[in-house]
N, C-alpha and C positions, 0 to 999 in steps of 0.2 A: 850682220851688214858687211858688204864687201868693201874692200880697201878704197874701190873708186868712189862709191857712195860716201864713205867717210870723208875722203879729200874734197869731194863736191860740197857736202854739207858742212865741212869745216871742223871736224873732230879733231883733227890733228893740227895744231897751231902752236906757234911759240907763245909761252905765257907773256902776258902784257904786264907791264909795270903798273898799270892802272888798277889791276886787280888787288894789289898789295893793299892790306889794311891801312898802312900808314898813308899811302896815296889817297885813299878813300877819305880819311880823317883830314887830310889837307885840303881836299877839295871842299868838303863839309865847312871847314873853318873859313876858307876864302869866300864861299858863298854867303856864310853868315856876316863876315866882315863887309862885303859889297852891300848886301841888303841893308845893314846898319847905317852904312855911309850914304846910301842912294837917296837923293831927294824924293819926297813922296809922289811928286808929279811923275818922275820917271818910272817909279815902282808902279804906280796905277797904270801907266801906258804899257808897260811890259806884260802886266797881268790881263789887261783888257785885250791886247793882241793874242796872247796865249789862249784865253778863254774863246775869243772870236775864232781862232783857228781850229779849236776843238769843236765848237759848234758846227763849223761848216765842213767838218770831216764826217759828222753824223749824217744819217739818212734824214729825208724831209719828214718821214713818219715818227722818227725818235725826237726830233726837234719839235714837232707839233704836240707830242705827247708830253715832253718837259714843259712846254709853254702852257698847256691846259693845266698842269699840275700847279703851276705858280699863279696863273692869272685866270682863276675860275670864275 
């Protein structure tokens, strides 16, 4: 692959500190803590929003298929 394509695609980049395993562990622990301390109503609202967004990104055919699988 040419250097131009590599630069456009992003093969050469400065390593991010977020790739470090310790940073990943910190993020995991922070998420676990936030979920543990979060009220159930807020947790349900966030999950509902995420699921709604996921369903709206699917095609109508995929959504219809899933709907029929659940509500036969």
